[in-house]
OpenMM code with the backbone's topology and positions (N, CA, C; nanometers):
from openmm import Vec3, app, unit

residues = "MET ASN PHE GLU ILE LEU LYS ILE ASP GLU LEU CYS GLY GLY LYS ALA SER PHE TYR SER ILE LEU ILE GLU GLY GLU THR LEU SER LEU PHE GLU LYS PHE LEU GLN GLU ASN GLN ASN SER SER LYS SER GLU ILE ASN ASN ILE LEU GLN ARG LEU ASN THR ILE ALA ASN LYS THR GLY ALA ARG GLU SER PHE PHE LYS THR LYS GLU GLY HIS PRO GLY ASP GLY ILE CYS ALA LEU TYR ASP GLN PRO LYS SER LYS LEU ARG LEU TYR CYS ILE ARG TYR GLY GLN GLU LEU ILE ILE LEU GLY GLY GLY GLY PRO LYS PRO LYS THR ILE ARG ALA LEU GLN GLU ASP GLU LYS LEU THR ASN GLU ASN TYR LEU LEU ARG GLU ILE SER LYS ARG ILE MET GLU ALA LEU LYS ASP LYS ASP LEU GLN PHE SER LYS ASP PHE LEU ASP PHE GLU GLY ASN LEU ASN PHE ASP ASP ILE LYS".split()
positions = [
    Vec3(8.5394, -3.8404, 0.9531),
    Vec3(8.4393, -3.7621, 1.0635),
    Vec3(8.3070, -3.7468, 0.9227),
    Vec3(8.2400, -3.7951, 0.9828),
    Vec3(8.1098, -3.7960, 0.8776),
    Vec3(7.9925, -3.6744, 0.9531),
    Vec3(7.9305, -3.5812, 0.8879),
    Vec3(7.8557, -3.5206, 0.9141),
    Vec3(7.7694, -3.4951, 0.7543),
    Vec3(7.6175, -3.4308, 0.8628),
    Vec3(7.5400, -3.3891, 0.7647),
    Vec3(7.5219, -3.2374, 0.8104),
    Vec3(7.5093, -3.1811, 0.6768),
    Vec3(7.4499, -3.0114, 0.6741),
    Vec3(7.2454, -3.0431, 0.6815),
    Vec3(7.2471, -2.9800, 0.7745),
    Vec3(7.1350, -2.9679, 0.8665),
    Vec3(7.0232, -2.8239, 0.8153),
    Vec3(6.9592, -2.7836, 0.7212),
    Vec3(6.8951, -2.6234, 0.7172),
    Vec3(6.7896, -2.6436, 0.8768),
    Vec3(6.7972, -2.5093, 0.9054),
    Vec3(6.7134, -2.4649, 1.0513),
    Vec3(6.6401, -2.3953, 0.9864),
    Vec3(6.4980, -2.4456, 0.9437),
    Vec3(6.4163, -2.3676, 0.8817),
    Vec3(6.3312, -2.2628, 0.9303),
    Vec3(6.3191, -2.2723, 1.1115),
    Vec3(6.2898, -2.1122, 1.1789),
    Vec3(6.3310, -2.0399, 1.1944),
    Vec3(6.4838, -2.0631, 1.1270),
    Vec3(6.5715, -1.8968, 1.1060),
    Vec3(6.5948, -1.8862, 1.0294),
    Vec3(6.5778, -1.9191, 0.8818),
    Vec3(6.4910, -1.8905, 0.7691),
    Vec3(6.4432, -1.7540, 0.7286),
    Vec3(6.4598, -1.7082, 0.6485),
    Vec3(6.4443, -1.6160, 0.5678),
    Vec3(6.4366, -1.5524, 0.4250),
    Vec3(6.3370, -1.4936, 0.4131),
    Vec3(6.3748, -1.4667, 0.2324),
    Vec3(6.4957, -1.3534, 0.1768),
    Vec3(6.5275, -1.3467, 0.3087),
    Vec3(6.7145, -1.2798, 0.2317),
    Vec3(6.7871, -1.3403, 0.2656),
    Vec3(6.7712, -1.4796, 0.3665),
    Vec3(6.9290, -1.5727, 0.4301),
    Vec3(6.8903, -1.6931, 0.5070),
    Vec3(6.9732, -1.7735, 0.4646),
    Vec3(6.9225, -1.9342, 0.4822),
    Vec3(7.0532, -1.9357, 0.5625),
    Vec3(7.0188, -2.0273, 0.6793),
    Vec3(7.1222, -2.1058, 0.7786),
    Vec3(7.0810, -2.2514, 0.8259),
    Vec3(7.2507, -2.3058, 0.7956),
    Vec3(7.2232, -2.4516, 0.8296),
    Vec3(7.3661, -2.4455, 0.9382),
    Vec3(7.3247, -2.6059, 0.9550),
    Vec3(7.4460, -2.6325, 1.0778),
    Vec3(7.4758, -2.7422, 1.0365),
    Vec3(7.5514, -2.8050, 1.1744),
    Vec3(7.6340, -2.9152, 1.1297),
    Vec3(7.5177, -3.0320, 1.2180),
    Vec3(7.5171, -3.1636, 1.2013),
    Vec3(7.5435, -3.2590, 1.2789),
    Vec3(7.6363, -3.3229, 1.2442),
    Vec3(7.6823, -3.3682, 1.3644),
    Vec3(7.7992, -3.4696, 1.3414),
    Vec3(7.7896, -3.6178, 1.3681),
    Vec3(7.8228, -3.6770, 1.2858),
    Vec3(7.7813, -3.8590, 1.3280),
    Vec3(7.7487, -3.9006, 1.4672),
    Vec3(7.6976, -3.9268, 1.5344),
    Vec3(7.6862, -4.0073, 1.7176),
    Vec3(7.6141, -3.8579, 1.7961),
    Vec3(7.6112, -3.7914, 1.7078),
    Vec3(7.5854, -3.6205, 1.7940),
    Vec3(7.4158, -3.6620, 1.7771),
    Vec3(7.3476, -3.6375, 1.9184),
    Vec3(7.2501, -3.5928, 1.8661),
    Vec3(7.1876, -3.4006, 1.8416),
    Vec3(7.2526, -3.3059, 1.8325),
    Vec3(7.2566, -3.2020, 1.8630),
    Vec3(7.3685, -3.1040, 1.7536),
    Vec3(7.3041, -3.0366, 1.6492),
    Vec3(7.3577, -3.0126, 1.6033),
    Vec3(7.5353, -2.9341, 1.6425),
    Vec3(7.6000, -2.8432, 1.5930),
    Vec3(7.7143, -2.7927, 1.6025),
    Vec3(7.5967, -2.6202, 1.6657),
    Vec3(7.5002, -2.5594, 1.6045),
    Vec3(7.4721, -2.4928, 1.6385),
    Vec3(7.3786, -2.4771, 1.7683),
    Vec3(7.2613, -2.6217, 1.7901),
    Vec3(7.1935, -2.6504, 1.9000),
    Vec3(7.2785, -2.6667, 2.0740),
    Vec3(7.4112, -2.7844, 1.9814),
    Vec3(7.4918, -2.8030, 2.1098),
    Vec3(7.5676, -2.5900, 2.2058),
    Vec3(7.6139, -2.5178, 2.0679),
    Vec3(7.6096, -2.3930, 2.1210),
    Vec3(7.5619, -2.3007, 2.1872),
    Vec3(7.3669, -2.3474, 2.1634),
    Vec3(7.2530, -2.2455, 2.2395),
    Vec3(7.2711, -2.3108, 2.3658),
    Vec3(7.3043, -2.4715, 2.3666),
    Vec3(7.2347, -2.5607, 2.4806),
    Vec3(7.3231, -2.4901, 2.6280),
    Vec3(7.5102, -2.4785, 2.5380),
    Vec3(7.6371, -2.4510, 2.6137),
    Vec3(7.6509, -2.3640, 2.7000),
    Vec3(7.5484, -2.2346, 2.6528),
    Vec3(7.5623, -2.0792, 2.6795),
    Vec3(7.3947, -2.0452, 2.7660),
    Vec3(7.2881, -2.1156, 2.6989),
    Vec3(7.1976, -2.0677, 2.7381),
    Vec3(7.1794, -1.9524, 2.9048),
    Vec3(7.2139, -2.0680, 2.9551),
    Vec3(7.2302, -2.0382, 3.0909),
    Vec3(7.2883, -1.9044, 3.1082),
    Vec3(7.4492, -1.9049, 3.1333),
    Vec3(7.5527, -1.8081, 3.1618),
    Vec3(7.5330, -1.6899, 3.0706),
    Vec3(7.4954, -1.6810, 2.9287),
    Vec3(7.4847, -1.6139, 2.8874),
    Vec3(7.3331, -1.5417, 2.8213),
    Vec3(7.2713, -1.5453, 2.9225),
    Vec3(7.0508, -1.5677, 2.7927),
    Vec3(7.0794, -1.4563, 2.7435),
    Vec3(7.1669, -1.3310, 2.7568),
    Vec3(7.1088, -1.2006, 2.6986),
    Vec3(7.2010, -1.2114, 2.5970),
    Vec3(7.2302, -1.2617, 2.5267),
    Vec3(7.3903, -1.2777, 2.4630),
    Vec3(7.3249, -1.3857, 2.3360),
    Vec3(7.2382, -1.4777, 2.4031),
    Vec3(7.1857, -1.5386, 2.2667),
    Vec3(7.0921, -1.5176, 2.2588),
    Vec3(6.9954, -1.4270, 2.3459),
    Vec3(6.8936, -1.4001, 2.2468),
    Vec3(6.9305, -1.2553, 2.1723),
    Vec3(6.9977, -1.1345, 2.1643),
    Vec3(7.0559, -1.1062, 2.0784),
    Vec3(7.1316, -1.1410, 2.0185),
    Vec3(7.2067, -1.2930, 1.9737),
    Vec3(7.2525, -1.3473, 1.8826),
    Vec3(7.1336, -1.3747, 1.7582),
    Vec3(6.9969, -1.4769, 1.8184),
    Vec3(6.8925, -1.5200, 1.7616),
    Vec3(6.8049, -1.3171, 1.7060),
    Vec3(6.8378, -1.2780, 1.7313),
    Vec3(6.7395, -1.1115, 1.6874),
    Vec3(6.8354, -1.1099, 1.5879),
    Vec3(6.9882, -1.0666, 1.6215),
    Vec3(7.0750, -1.0450, 1.4164),
    Vec3(7.0570, -1.1467, 1.3411),
    Vec3(7.0477, -1.3097, 1.3800),
    Vec3(7.0159, -1.3905, 1.3163),
    Vec3(6.8634, -1.3546, 1.2028),
    Vec3(6.7925, -1.3045, 1.2748),
    Vec3(6.6610, -1.3139, 1.2536),
    Vec3(6.6845, -1.1192, 1.1413),
    Vec3(6.7418, -1.0684, 1.1852),
    Vec3(6.7470, -1.0011, 1.1178),
    Vec3(6.8384, -1.0352, 0.9735),
    Vec3(6.8839, -1.1158, 0.9730),
    Vec3(6.9933, -1.1762, 0.8747),
    Vec3(6.9166, -1.2010, 0.7157),
    Vec3(6.8327, -1.3178, 0.8657),
    Vec3(6.7475, -1.3753, 0.7265),
    Vec3(6.6040, -1.3195, 0.6738),
    Vec3(6.5201, -1.2819, 0.7141),
    Vec3(6.4343, -1.1200, 0.6944),
    Vec3(6.3917, -0.9857, 0.6205),
    Vec3(6.5755, -0.9647, 0.6360),
    Vec3(6.5763, -0.8048, 0.5998),
    Vec3(6.6933, -0.7308, 0.5396),
    Vec3(6.8280, -0.7923, 0.6026),
    Vec3(6.9046, -0.7585, 0.4906),
    Vec3(6.9937, -0.8558, 0.4646),
    Vec3(6.9730, -0.9456, 0.4639),
    Vec3(7.0909, -1.0439, 0.4432),
    Vec3(7.2426, -1.0832, 0.5027),
    Vec3(7.2574, -1.1429, 0.4843),
    Vec3(7.4384, -1.1712, 0.5665),
    Vec3(7.5590, -1.0859, 0.4961),
    Vec3(7.5095, -0.9555, 0.4903),
    Vec3(7.6164, -0.8582, 0.5122),
    Vec3(7.7713, -0.8721, 0.5538),
    Vec3(7.8465, -0.8227, 0.4779),
    Vec3(7.9568, -0.8797, 0.5135),
    Vec3(8.0529, -0.8256, 0.6349),
    Vec3(7.9983, -0.7330, 0.6456),
    Vec3(8.0224, -0.6302, 0.7941),
    Vec3(7.8948, -0.6615, 0.9378),
    Vec3(7.8454, -0.7590, 0.8819),
    Vec3(7.8390, -0.8315, 1.0025),
    Vec3(7.8782, -0.9259, 1.0762),
    Vec3(8.0633, -0.9617, 1.0344),
    Vec3(8.1097, -1.0834, 1.0194),
    Vec3(8.2212, -1.0406, 1.0699),
    Vec3(8.3333, -1.0647, 1.1317),
    Vec3(8.4615, -1.0817, 1.0974),
    Vec3(8.4878, -1.2005, 1.0549),
    Vec3(8.5545, -1.1557, 0.9237),
    Vec3(8.5915, -1.2644, 0.8869),
    Vec3(8.7164, -1.2905, 0.8360),
    Vec3(8.8010, -1.3503, 0.7963),
    Vec3(8.9580, -1.3867, 0.7613),
    Vec3(8.9395, -1.5165, 0.9133),
    Vec3(8.8836, -1.5723, 1.0288),
    Vec3(8.8734, -1.6529, 1.0442),
    Vec3(8.9464, -1.7850, 1.0564),
    Vec3(8.9623, -1.8333, 0.9254),
    Vec3(9.0171, -1.9513, 0.8929),
    Vec3(9.1475, -1.9258, 0.8200),
    Vec3(9.1312, -2.0099, 0.6780),
    Vec3(9.2523, -1.9590, 0.5854),
    Vec3(9.1493, -1.9036, 0.4935),
    Vec3(9.2492, -1.8594, 0.3801),
    Vec3(9.1681, -1.7721, 0.2707),
    Vec3(9.1097, -1.8401, 0.2189),
    Vec3(8.9482, -1.7684, 0.1699),
    Vec3(8.8776, -1.8701, 0.0817),
    Vec3(8.7830, -2.0011, 0.1355),
    Vec3(8.7946, -1.9736, 0.2552),
    Vec3(8.7535, -2.1066, 0.3468),
    Vec3(8.6115, -2.0591, 0.4040),
    Vec3(8.5924, -1.8833, 0.3996),
    Vec3(8.4321, -1.8795, 0.4477),
    Vec3(8.4255, -1.8741, 0.5757),
    Vec3(8.5617, -1.8770, 0.6438),
    Vec3(8.5021, -1.8809, 0.8029),
    Vec3(8.5015, -1.7552, 0.8817),
    Vec3(8.4097, -1.7147, 0.9326),
    Vec3(8.4029, -1.6147, 0.9692),
    Vec3(8.3415, -1.6309, 1.1058),
    Vec3(8.3142, -1.4678, 1.2011),
    Vec3(8.2458, -1.5479, 1.3606),
    Vec3(8.1301, -1.4287, 1.3496),
    Vec3(8.0191, -1.3683, 1.3940),
    Vec3(7.9466, -1.2981, 1.3876),
    Vec3(7.9761, -1.2091, 1.4820),
    Vec3(7.9895, -1.0924, 1.4388),
    Vec3(8.0496, -0.9790, 1.5196),
    Vec3(7.9569, -0.9286, 1.6454),
    Vec3(8.0005, -0.9592, 1.7230),
    Vec3(7.9456, -0.9213, 1.8957),
    Vec3(7.9133, -0.7434, 1.9228),
    Vec3(7.8489, -0.7677, 2.0201),
    Vec3(7.8559, -0.6372, 2.0913),
    Vec3(7.9199, -0.6199, 2.1399),
    Vec3(7.9591, -0.4878, 2.1704),
    Vec3(8.1238, -0.3909, 2.2430),
    Vec3(8.1122, -0.5358, 2.4091),
    Vec3(7.9783, -0.5261, 2.4379),
    Vec3(8.0520, -0.5763, 2.6404),
    Vec3(7.9764, -0.7443, 2.6323),
    Vec3(7.9834, -0.7658, 2.4846),
    Vec3(7.9349, -0.9471, 2.4549),
    Vec3(8.0735, -1.0432, 2.4685),
    Vec3(8.0609, -1.1251, 2.5470),
    Vec3(8.1586, -1.2524, 2.5212),
    Vec3(8.1729, -1.3554, 2.4642),
    Vec3(8.0232, -1.3819, 2.3983),
    Vec3(8.0705, -1.4802, 2.2947),
    Vec3(8.0747, -1.5102, 2.1865),
    Vec3(8.1458, -1.5932, 2.1411),
    Vec3(8.1732, -1.5286, 1.9920),
    Vec3(8.1537, -1.7123, 1.8990),
    Vec3(8.0292, -1.6839, 1.8208),
    Vec3(7.9726, -1.7590, 1.6936),
    Vec3(8.0465, -1.7807, 1.5821),
    Vec3(8.0986, -1.8723, 1.5383),
    Vec3(8.1356, -1.8755, 1.4556),
    Vec3(8.1026, -1.9934, 1.3062),
    Vec3(8.0825, -1.9296, 1.2206),
    Vec3(7.9892, -1.9626, 1.0670),
    Vec3(8.0937, -1.9588, 0.9471),
    Vec3(8.0718, -2.0407, 0.8455),
    Vec3(8.0459, -2.0095, 0.7310),
    Vec3(8.0001, -1.9396, 0.6321),
    Vec3(8.0064, -1.8077, 0.5486),
    Vec3(7.9702, -1.7719, 0.5328),
    Vec3(7.9696, -1.7901, 0.3372),
    Vec3(7.8189, -1.7766, 0.2855),
    Vec3(7.8499, -1.8300, 0.1381),
    Vec3(7.7212, -1.7085, 0.0361),
    Vec3(7.8529, -1.6019, 0.0274),
    Vec3(7.7999, -1.4957, 0.0031),
    Vec3(7.6836, -1.4097, 0.1269),
    Vec3(7.5808, -1.3662, 0.0202),
    Vec3(7.4694, -1.2683, 0.1456),
    Vec3(7.3173, -1.3999, 0.2054),
    Vec3(7.3557, -1.4900, 0.1718),
    Vec3(7.2339, -1.5718, 0.1422),
    Vec3(7.2724, -1.6919, 0.2179),
    Vec3(7.3293, -1.7440, 0.2138),
    Vec3(7.3695, -1.8584, 0.2747),
    Vec3(7.5252, -1.8722, 0.4286),
    Vec3(7.4092, -1.9138, 0.5100),
    Vec3(7.5651, -1.8850, 0.6373),
    Vec3(7.5026, -2.0868, 0.6904),
    Vec3(7.6389, -2.1478, 0.7055),
    Vec3(7.6072, -2.2501, 0.7910),
    Vec3(7.6940, -2.2034, 0.9616),
    Vec3(7.5683, -2.1882, 1.0525),
    Vec3(7.6180, -2.1353, 1.1969),
    Vec3(7.7167, -2.2645, 1.2515),
    Vec3(7.8346, -2.2435, 1.3446),
    Vec3(7.8874, -2.3565, 1.4075),
    Vec3(7.8972, -2.3809, 1.5173),
    Vec3(8.0089, -2.3448, 1.6085),
    Vec3(7.9682, -2.3680, 1.7724),
    Vec3(8.0781, -2.2473, 1.7871),
    Vec3(8.1055, -2.2639, 1.9508),
    Vec3(8.1921, -2.1659, 1.9881),
    Vec3(8.1740, -2.1282, 2.1069),
    Vec3(8.2046, -1.9522, 2.1852),
    Vec3(8.1919, -2.0284, 2.3288),
    Vec3(8.2124, -1.8719, 2.3699),
    Vec3(8.2136, -1.8501, 2.5161),
    Vec3(8.2798, -1.7150, 2.5759),
    Vec3(8.4494, -1.6629, 2.4680),
    Vec3(8.4544, -1.5796, 2.4611),
    Vec3(8.6152, -1.5122, 2.3901),
    Vec3(8.6235, -1.3825, 2.4734),
    Vec3(8.6919, -1.4273, 2.6185),
    Vec3(8.7003, -1.3012, 2.7045),
    Vec3(8.8156, -1.2021, 2.6219),
    Vec3(8.7120, -1.0367, 2.6806),
    Vec3(8.8593, -0.9456, 2.6284),
    Vec3(8.9004, -0.9450, 2.6172),
    Vec3(9.0092, -1.0223, 2.6941),
    Vec3(9.1605, -0.9730, 2.7782),
    Vec3(9.2207, -1.0923, 2.6674),
    Vec3(9.1614, -1.2076, 2.5747),
    Vec3(9.2877, -1.2962, 2.4842),
    Vec3(9.2238, -1.2151, 2.3249),
    Vec3(9.3557, -1.1959, 2.2460),
    Vec3(9.3408, -1.1599, 2.1017),
    Vec3(9.3010, -1.2493, 2.0704),
    Vec3(9.3527, -1.3750, 2.0695),
    Vec3(9.3760, -1.4258, 1.9234),
    Vec3(9.2716, -1.6072, 1.9774),
    Vec3(9.2210, -1.6455, 1.8910),
    Vec3(9.1397, -1.7344, 1.9388),
    Vec3(9.1533, -1.8923, 1.9936),
    Vec3(9.3465, -1.8653, 1.9694),
    Vec3(9.4033, -1.9906, 1.9642),
    Vec3(9.4721, -1.9916, 2.0959),
    Vec3(9.4427, -1.8485, 2.1881),
    Vec3(9.4413, -1.8667, 2.3422),
    Vec3(9.3629, -1.9069, 2.4035),
    Vec3(9.2641, -1.9627, 2.3670),
    Vec3(9.1253, -2.0500, 2.4380),
    Vec3(9.1179, -2.1855, 2.3665),
    Vec3(9.1497, -2.3129, 2.4082),
    Vec3(9.0986, -2.4366, 2.4037),
    Vec3(8.9703, -2.4331, 2.3306),
    Vec3(8.8446, -2.4114, 2.3723),
    Vec3(8.7240, -2.4283, 2.3677),
    Vec3(8.7264, -2.3170, 2.1437),
    Vec3(8.7284, -2.2224, 2.2344),
    Vec3(8.7278, -2.1729, 2.0522),
    Vec3(8.8342, -2.2189, 1.9448),
    Vec3(8.9582, -2.2379, 1.9800),
    Vec3(9.0087, -2.3199, 1.8503),
    Vec3(8.9700, -2.4588, 1.8437),
    Vec3(8.9055, -2.5368, 1.9149),
    Vec3(8.8485, -2.6394, 1.8726),
    Vec3(8.7285, -2.6156, 1.7798),
    Vec3(8.6392, -2.5447, 1.7849),
    Vec3(8.5328, -2.4514, 1.7163),
    Vec3(8.5541, -2.4784, 1.5729),
    Vec3(8.6934, -2.3502, 1.5925),
    Vec3(8.7249, -2.2468, 1.4348),
    Vec3(8.8036, -2.3809, 1.3816),
    Vec3(8.8638, -2.4733, 1.4629),
    Vec3(8.9165, -2.5359, 1.3517),
    Vec3(8.8335, -2.6583, 1.3222),
    Vec3(8.7470, -2.7204, 1.3780),
    Vec3(8.6419, -2.8175, 1.2993),
    Vec3(8.5620, -2.7488, 1.2370),
    Vec3(8.5604, -2.5628, 1.1918),
    Vec3(8.4602, -2.5631, 1.1378),
    Vec3(8.5534, -2.5454, 0.9555),
    Vec3(8.7029, -2.5093, 0.9840),
    Vec3(8.8114, -2.5712, 0.8772),
    Vec3(8.7853, -2.6690, 0.7995),
    Vec3(8.7821, -2.7642, 0.8319),
    Vec3(8.7799, -2.9151, 0.8093),
    Vec3(8.6556, -2.9360, 0.7872),
    Vec3(8.5652, -2.8980, 0.8366),
    Vec3(8.4693, -2.8991, 0.7707),
    Vec3(8.3487, -2.8067, 0.6268),
    Vec3(8.4341, -2.7108, 0.6348),
    Vec3(8.4198, -2.6051, 0.5096),
    Vec3(8.4949, -2.6350, 0.4206),
    Vec3(8.6338, -2.7123, 0.4546),
    Vec3(8.7038, -2.8130, 0.3297),
    Vec3(8.6135, -2.9368, 0.2962),
    Vec3(8.5928, -3.0156, 0.2954),
    Vec3(8.5051, -3.0804, 0.2263),
    Vec3(8.3691, -3.0240, 0.1698),
    Vec3(8.2948, -2.9510, 0.2343),
    Vec3(8.1914, -2.8473, 0.1507),
    Vec3(8.2657, -2.8312, 0.0466),
    Vec3(8.3726, -2.7372, 0.0555),
    Vec3(8.4033, -2.6889, -0.0555),
    Vec3(8.4623, -2.8322, -0.2190),
    Vec3(8.5324, -2.9038, -0.1961),
    Vec3(8.5825, -3.0119, -0.2468),
    Vec3(8.4685, -3.0482, -0.3331),
    Vec3(8.3537, -3.0461, -0.2108),
    Vec3(8.1750, -3.1460, -0.2702),
    Vec3(8.1229, -3.0119, -0.3681),
    Vec3(8.1752, -2.8917, -0.3357),
    Vec3(8.1239, -2.8191, -0.4687),
    Vec3(8.2055, -2.8378, -0.6152),
    Vec3(8.3266, -2.8201, -0.5376),
    Vec3(8.4200, -2.8127, -0.6977),
    Vec3(8.3649, -2.9526, -0.7672),
    Vec3(8.3171, -3.0904, -0.6858),
    Vec3(8.3138, -3.2187, -0.7288),
    Vec3(8.1567, -3.2251, -0.8191),
    Vec3(8.0443, -3.0389, -0.7724),
    Vec3(7.9547, -3.0675, -0.7620),
    Vec3(7.7871, -3.2056, -0.8102),
    Vec3(7.8940, -3.2224, -0.6242),
    Vec3(7.8512, -3.3390, -0.5598),
    Vec3(7.7162, -3.2588, -0.4733),
    Vec3(7.7293, -3.1482, -0.4802),
    Vec3(7.6706, -3.0102, -0.4028),
    Vec3(7.6849, -2.8743, -0.4529),
    Vec3(7.5677, -2.8205, -0.4472),
    Vec3(7.5087, -2.7052, -0.5297),
    Vec3(7.4533, -2.6171, -0.4636),
    Vec3(7.4517, -2.4938, -0.5682),
    Vec3(7.3740, -2.3770, -0.4166),
    Vec3(7.2386, -2.3664, -0.5709),
    Vec3(7.1115, -2.3125, -0.4928),
    Vec3(7.0106, -2.3028, -0.5266),
    Vec3(7.0335, -2.2091, -0.6084),
    Vec3(6.9106, -2.1798, -0.7445),
    Vec3(6.9192, -2.0908, -0.8396),
    Vec3(6.9317, -1.8898, -0.7463),
    Vec3(6.8417, -1.9014, -0.6179),
    Vec3(6.8942, -1.7884, -0.5645),
    Vec3(6.9426, -1.8148, -0.4251),
    Vec3(7.0799, -1.9131, -0.4685),
    Vec3(7.1523, -1.9200, -0.3487),
    Vec3(7.1055, -1.9386, -0.2291),
    Vec3(6.9572, -1.9480, -0.1246),
    Vec3(6.9345, -1.9563, -0.0510),
    Vec3(6.9354, -2.1068, 0.0158),
    Vec3(6.9880, -2.2252, -0.0827),
    Vec3(6.9447, -2.3623, -0.0251),
    Vec3(7.1188, -2.4396, -0.0978),
    Vec3(7.1363, -2.5336, -0.0278),
    Vec3(7.1799, -2.6221, -0.1249),
    Vec3(7.1591, -2.7092, -0.1615),
    Vec3(7.1789, -2.7782, -0.2579),
    Vec3(7.1365, -2.8824, -0.3221),
    Vec3(7.2201, -3.0412, -0.3381),
    Vec3(7.1653, -3.0779, -0.3708),
    Vec3(7.2153, -3.2338, -0.3576),
    Vec3(7.2593, -3.3440, -0.2530),
    Vec3(7.3895, -3.3386, -0.1831),
    Vec3(7.4102, -3.4578, -0.0913),
    Vec3(7.4231, -3.4391, -0.0186),
    Vec3(7.3846, -3.3733, 0.1281),
    Vec3(7.4206, -3.3264, 0.2404),
    Vec3(7.4584, -3.3830, 0.3566),
    Vec3(7.4659, -3.4809, 0.2911),
    Vec3(7.5941, -3.6238, 0.3753),
    Vec3(7.7054, -3.6233, 0.3005),
    Vec3(7.8180, -3.6326, 0.4503),
    Vec3(7.9407, -3.6328, 0.3847),
    Vec3(7.9965, -3.7383, 0.4952),
    Vec3(8.1067, -3.8329, 0.4524),
    Vec3(8.0812, -3.9709, 0.4557),
    Vec3(8.2299, -3.9533, 0.4573),
    Vec3(8.3354, -4.0000, 0.5557),
    Vec3(8.4602, -4.0671, 0.5272),
    Vec3(8.5275, -4.1593, 0.4423),
    Vec3(8.5879, -4.1118, 0.3451),
    Vec3(8.6254, -4.2540, 0.2582),
    Vec3(8.6284, -4.3430, 0.2552),
    Vec3(8.6066, -4.4616, 0.2327),
    Vec3(8.6257, -4.5756, 0.3584),
    Vec3(8.7465, -4.6351, 0.2306),
] * unit.nanometer
topology = app.Topology()
chain = topology.addChain("A")
for resn in residues:
    res = topology.addResidue(resn, chain)
    for name in ("N", "CA", "C"):
        topology.addAtom(name, app.Element.getBySymbol(name[0]), res)
């Protein structure tokens, strides 16, 4: 799978930056797809998510308490943005400290299910981010990708191609 890490400039602020993933052959990033898929059915929840991302970017940074951690494997940074008690939308992210977050996809998570594995859409979105996180961690380890000095940005190669 080939993909590119894209900065979402309009969501970034002095406390945190947001990125998303563009899969080769797609026209929308994972986060744009999430917004498009849920804007009609969950408009108020989408607005709430965007307000919380604005607060994270400009006021608080990405505090761990804002996220449900351990949504993936140990150390992969996969988490979900905590939702409001009556909310059904789940947004998966890869969190790198308090400054940098990759916004992935997600979808409605009925309160009647306990585990993401009980929902095919959520399982697919989560496992896709796990694979992406693994590739990013390899690039960080190999120094093909680094964090900026203020940790608000990625530097280096933001394009990930399959080894041919």
